[in-house]
C-alpha positions, 0 to 999 in steps of 0.5 A: 807422477808415478802415483796419484792420491785419491780424488778426495785430495784434489783440492789440497793437491791443487793448493799445494801445487799452486804454492810450489809453482808460485815460489819458482822464478819461472817455467823451464823447458824440462820442468814444464815438459814434466808437468804438462805430460804428467797432467795429461789424463782424466784423473781428478788430480791430473785435471786439477794439476793442469788447471793450476799449471795453466793459471800459473802460466797465464800469470807469467804470460800476462807479465811477459806481455806487459814487459815486452809489448807496448800494446799490453803495457799501455792498457791497464786491463792487462795489469792483473787478472783474478786468480782462480781457486786452485784447481779451477780453470782461469777466467779471462772474460774481463780481458778484450778479445783480439781478432785478426783485424785488430791483430793486424791493425796494432801489429807494431804495438803488439810485437815486442820492442825489447826482444831480438827477432829471429824469424817471421812466419806468416799466414797467406790470408786464405781465411782473412787478412794476411798476418806476419807472426814474429818469433824471437831467439828466446822463444825458439830456443825454449821451444826446441828445449821443451820438445827435446825434453818432452821426447827424451823419455820416449827416445830412450825406450825406442830400439831405433828412432823413426825416420819421417817424410814431410811435405813442407808448407811454404804458405806460412813462411819460415817454419819454426824448428820443432824437434821430432823423435828422429830424423826428417826428410823433406819432399814435395808434391807440387810438380812432376819432379817433386812428386816422383822424387817423393816416391823415391825417398819413401821407397828406399833403405837408409843407414843412419846410426840409431834409426830405423832403416825405412821411413815410418811416418808421413806428414803434410798438409791434408790436400798434399797427402791426399793428392800424393796418396791418389797419385800412388794408386794411379801409378799402381803403387799400393801405399800399404807396401811402405808399412808406415806407422802413422800419417799426420795431416793438418791445414784444413778440415778433413771430412770423414770420407777422406779420413777413411780413404787415407786409413784404408789406403795406408793401413796406418794410424791417421793423426789429424791436427788443427794448427795455426801460425799464431800458436805453437801447437794446436789440437788433435782429433781424438781417434776416429771421433769428430772431437779435437783436444787442445794441446796443454801449452795453449789455453782455449776458450769458446766464447759467445758474441759478447765474449763470455765463456761458453761451458758447453755449446756453440761459440767462437774459438779463442786461444792464448799461447802461453809464454815462454812458447810465445814471447815476441808476438803475444796474442791474448784471447785471440779469436781464430775465426773458427766456430766450434762446439765445446764438448765435455769429456771425463778422460781429459782436463784439456779443452775439447771441441768439434769444428763447425767451420770458419765463422765467415762461412757459417750461415746463421740468422738472428731471431728474438735476440738469439742467433740460430744456425742454418748451415755449418760449413764443416757439416756441408763439406762432410755431405759434399765430400763423398759425392763425385759429381761436384767439381773440386778446386784444382790445387795441382795444375802443374803436376802433369804426371797425375791423372786427377789433379783435383784430389785433396782439394775442396768442392767448388761451392758458394753459399748465399743467404738473403733476407729481402725486405717483405719477402721470405729469406732465401738460402742459395747453394751454388755448386759447380759440377763435373758435367753440364747439369741440364744434360742430367736433370734427374741426377741433379734432382737426386743430388739436391734431395741428398744434400737437403736431407743431409743439411736437415739432419745436422745437429745444432742447426734450425734449418729443418724447422725453418723449412718446415715452418715456411720461414725459409726457401732453400735453392740449388744452383748447379753450374757446369764446369767453369760456370761458378762465378760466385766467391767460393769457400776456399777454407772450410 
């Protein structure tokens, strides 16, 4: 799409594109890469083109799900969906929502009985019930061809392809092979030998034809990258000396304190990604904002408690991975377990949202048939992350060469909301400190005041109003090291 007609032609453009796509036998990697890349942007024709393409892909996804999976084949509700007016987003509200529990209980029906298995990925269950995700040869081949087609124009423009260093994630089984721009090295940070070798790999020159001489990109789970960054600084190594172009992190919500720490330490662009095992792709943080934009090969919805779409505001995040990216294990209207705030932007047609926390970690109450939110776990993490008093979960106990093995891990915190009959509801925030709280009473009082002020100011919550009206009591339980026995928040 080198030139776009005026915005007044959007409806005609969408109608014409819909006719052209419907005449095709199905999506191809090269064609889909051109379409989705061309329709990335805020021009009215790009937005209309993306909506038409996603509606076409959704019909293809439903057809393939019924063809390959007994779960969808045996349920009439998946037989057809009403086609939207060309250029308008597709509406899936007539279809049921599939949550993690349903996906696990019906796994044998959902997984294709007609495609050949290539590999199994899995979620280790830190956010709920563990789940295995099956991948076929057909979809892995398509994924590879699609991303190669997507990167091909950029590769041609680069004088030298980049080298990258990745910290692989063994928590999710066999990774799906997704091509990158250049060559990738793998390293680790979970024991003394691995973390020392990661420094060596990063700190040397390479002679690989057509590629840059040094590693320019670093990728990994956010707590691995944070821990590695802190380790370098402990060793007197300035991360800026490696002159990286970008640092890519994913895996958990990253508070502003730690985003700023990474940006300042590396002097590089920080790409923060929201990803999950059940989909190919995810969402990217928009620059330094708190908004994420969904990848175009995934259809996103924010829904209320009844499964109805939320156009703007708070709701549950539901994702549908399009075929052919997802073939053997289709999950249509999959509730990811995340609570988000859907936002509206004029510079993109892709769905944007703010992450508020895992549904199970968010504290809410019902009043007058309406759900009111008291604490968003993401906002709580933003408040706690800059406070050095709070002890962190120790992910890296095996790394003896590091001085502080808690960097990158989450604050040790537990939330409990109780509504005793006939009594005022109580919200208790239990925090494990790095010291005995009874020895520093003035400090713990100051901490309670700081945290309370932060929680009261969170947009979209009613905590301040509830406290002021005497409808709720907020209590703090500060624990000494090893003193927090309540179930902790493992993932924000």
